[in-house]
C-alpha positions, 0 to 999 in steps of 0.5 A: 500500500502506498500511504498518502500523507500530509505535511504541515510546515509550522513556519509557513502556517499563517493561521488564516483558516483557509484550510478549514473553510475550503474543507467545509465548502468542498465537502458541504460539511456543517462542521469543521473537519479540519481545525487550526489551533494556536500554540502558546508561544514560548518566551521570545518566540512568535505565535505558531498556528497548526492545521489539524486534519485527521491523521489517517493513522497506520493503526487507527484507534478510531477503527479499533474502537468502532463496534459496527465496523463503520471505519475502514482504511483504503488499501490503495492509499491508506485513507481512513474513511467512515461508512456513515450508513453503518455508524450508530452514533456511539462516539466511541471513535471520537473518544478513542482518537488520541488527536481529537480529529474525529468529529460528530455531525449532530444533525445526522447523528453520525461520526464525521472527519477529514477524508483527505478529500478522497473524492478529489484523490480519486480524480488525481487532485490534492485535498482542498485544504492543500490547494487553497493554502495561501502560505503553502504550509500544507504539502501532500503526497506519498509519506516517504517522499514528504519525509525525504523532502523534510530531511533535504530541507534540514528540518525536523519532524515533530514526534506526535505519535501516540502509538498509531503511526499518524500519516499527517506530520509536522515540520518543526520551526527551525531552531525549535 
């Protein structure tokens, strides 16, 4: 399986929330599937923003927690999806996700999350958030290619792995 991944450059994220808005528009979602958070600055540093889509983990805790098998991982690209017709609204997946990426659609009473815009991927396009980021903070592609890109830039990846091997990862700010 080729694992697709997203790399977020914390140095380039402007905190503009274009990723949130483009996701909502693209997916017709009533809630945010992606969120931007502001990290508390350390003394002498500037504000840092961080886009947080689903991590599309190698070992998704949400899938393991789902009692109906509504959550699956696509073999062709590693994207984690929810079959909402199987979802019973128990929210076990939300509680299991160590990254807080799983949401809940209150109107339809089903789990909802970032899909890396799977419908766009199927057409050979990047996720909407990546294509609309004015700061070019989001990169998308094969996991190993993005890791090589980070290394070639001399940048470190932040370790946020909670035992699930996430496929969304973060480039630390230089000197951080």
